[in-house]
N, C-alpha and C positions, 0 to 999 in steps of 0.2 A: 185552613185557617189557624193562625198561630196568635199570640199575646201580642204580638207586634204587627199584627197585620192593619194596614191602614194608616202606619207611619213611614215616613222617609227620614232617615239621618242625612243632611247634606254637609259636608265638612271641607273647610279650608286644609292644604296641605302642612305648609311650613309655619311652625309654631302652634298648630294645632293638633294635629293629627301627627305631625312628624316633628321632633327637637330638630332645631336648625342644626343642619350639619351631621344629621344621624338619621335612624331608620325606624318604622313603625314597630313599637314594642311589641312583644308576645302578647302583653296584656290585653293591647288594644286590638290587636289581629284575632286573638280568642273570642273578644267581646263582640266583633262585627259579625264572626261567623255566628255565632250565639244569636244575634239581633235577626241575621238574614234567615236563618234555619227556623224561626218562629216566625217568618211571614213579614219581616221588616223589609223595607228598601234602604240601600244604602248609594250614597254615589258622593264625588268629589268638586269642589269649586276651589279653581285654582286660577292664577295668573299663568302658570305654563301650558305648554301645548300637551296635548295627550300623548304625544311620543315621549316628551319629559315626564311627564307624570307615571307614563308606565313602568319606568324603573324602579320607583318607588314604592308603587304600590300593587307589585307583581304579588299574585297568588290572593287578593283580597275577592270577596264576591261583590264586584262591584255590578246592580242589578238594576240600576236607575240612571237616566241621561245625565250626565255632567256638564259642569261649566267650565269652559277655558278661557283665555286671554282676557281673565277678569270681566267675563261679560258678553264676550264680542263671538264666542262660538258656543253652541251647543251640542254635544257629540255622544252618540248612543254607544256607550262602552262595549255592549256585548256584540252588537251588530258591527261594528268598527267603521262607523260612517257618519259624516257631518250632517247633521239635521239641521241648522240655522249658523249663518252667519251674520255679523252689523257691521260692516266695515267703517274702518275712522275715516276712510276718503269718500264714501260715500255723499254725492251732492257737494264736494267740494270743486265747483266749476272753475274756480279761478287757480286750482291747483297750488294753495297756499302749502300744505303740508311738505313737499319738495323744497320750496324756497324757505320755509323755516329751518328743515334738516340743513341747509345748504347753510344758513346763517348760524346755527349750531355748531358747525364743523369748523367755522371760522371764530367763532367768541369762546367756543370751549375746549381747548388743544388738550386738555385731560380726561375728557368726557370718554366714556364706552357708549355709543348709540347703536341702537339695534332697531330695524324694522322687521315687524313680524309679517309676513303673508301666511296663509292656511296651509302652506306646504313645507316654512321653513323659516329661520331665523337667520338674517342679514347683517352680520355686525358693518357698520359703514365707516367705522373708526378705525386706524390703526391697531395691526395686533398689539403693539405694546401697551395699548391701553384698554387691554381686555378685561373685563369683570374677571377677578379671579375664580369664580365658582365655575365658569364656563366649562374648563377640561372635565370638571366633576359631576356635569349634568349629563343625563341620559339623553339628549338628542343632538341631531347634527345641527352645526350653524355653519356658516360661510363667511369669509370676509367678502363683501360685494362693493363694488363702486355702486355710491349714491344714484349716478346718472343713469343707470340701468334700471331702475325702480321708479323714474319720475312718472311712468304712464302708468298712473294709477288705474285708470279704468281697465286698461290689460289686467295689471297685478295689482288689486286692491290690496291695503294697507289694514290690518286688524288693530293694530296697535303699535304705537312708538315709543321707546323707552330709553330714557337714560341713566347712567350710574357715574355719581360723580361725588365730590364732597358734597355734605349738605348745603354750605353757604353758596356755592355755585348750583346748584340746583334751583337756589331760589331766585337766582338771576336768570336761569332758564326759565320758570314761571311767568317772570315778569317779561321776558322777550317774547312768549307765547301770546301774552295779553297785547302787546305793543304792536303784533302782525297779525292778529285777529284770527289765529288758531286756537285759542282757550275757547272763544265763543262757539267754535265748533264742536268742541269735545268734553268728556267727562276728564278732568286730570287728578290724581292724587298720588300720593306718596305710597308703595307698598314697603317700602323699609325706608329707615332714616336717608340712607343712599340713593335711593332708587325712587325714580318718577316716572310715569308712565300717563300716556294718554290713550283711551279708546274713543268710539263715537260718543257725541253726545246722548246724554240720557240714557247710555250702556251701563251695567254694571252687574256686578253678580245677583244681585236683587231684581234687577229689571229681569233678566235671563228667567229668574225663577217663576215669574207669571207664563213663561210658555212650557216650564217644566208642569204647572198646576194644570194648564189645558191638556197636557198630555195624559194627567194623572188625576182625574176630575175626583174630588174628595179627600183627596190625602192630606194628611197632616205634616206640614214642614217642620224638622227641628234642624235648624241651622247652627253652624261652629263656626267660631273665626276668632281671632285675635289683634287683626290690624285693621287701618284706616281702610283698605280696598275692601273690608268684610261689613262695612257699616252699611250700607244699603241691603245686604242680604240677611242680616241680622233682624233690621227692621219689618222685611217682607215675610219674614217666617212666623209659623202660629209660636214656636217655642224659640228663643236665642240664648246660645250660650257660648261662653266664654272662658278660655282658662286663668287663673287668678293672676297669673304674669301678662295678661293682654294690655295692650296699649291702654290706657286711662279713660281715654275716649269712648273704645270699645268696651270696656268694663262696665261703664255709665248705662252702655245702650243695651245691652243683654238682660234679659230677665233672669237667667241664671249663672251664677259664677261657680267653675268649679276649680278641681286642681291643675296645677301647672302641667303643660305638655309632657314633662318629662317625668311624671305621676299619673298617665295614661288617662287622661281626660273622657276619651272615648268610652273606655270601661266604666269609669264612674257616671258617666251619662247614662248606660243601657241596664246598669244595675239599679239607678234611681228611675229610669223607665219601668 
């Protein structure tokens, strides 16, 4: 038993634990090690794949299930196995997602469109359109013809992602409503130039209910900075946002700490 026994910190990565384009600070790493050494549980919640997250969090004492694909996957970090997936394409008997993706390819020639499956990121647009972040990420991705992914029962989609100018993404969202896929999904901006779809009622927050089932009686302290973190903050017992979080997230959080660059997690552990 330690002074943090019974508590779980679950943190978003980009903009919360890690400065965008940066690395986890020494201060945050030391605070997390101290928290875990005193009985605390630590996990991450991200839109990334487990493989992509691994390059950023290497060496951290992650000892609780983590949330990936913005809520579409629960993953046992220590056991390195998938515990649960909630596919975007489940129940889409009319196969509307591939049809929507085809239309996006026609209407948004500058976009980078990505289909995420449990084992890979499939970029279905030309290499010239690639999101500049891709070569610097810690995961494999393939340029894939969309038509090889249209059998969604054989290859379920966990997430459909677009990177484009914000004004183009607004049209992309309207198209999703027109084609009837928006009603099948939870759609949200994860950055100003990123829009993502996961399954309806799926979010980082909804997956916390499964974490609670696995860890009965745990007190959950959730940290996040952007719109895709909102449901997670609302579902937590204690919600924390950095001072430079999106304005809506700042309002949703019970606690407001320093910016990510000033070691938010270290501040939180000290406050706890």
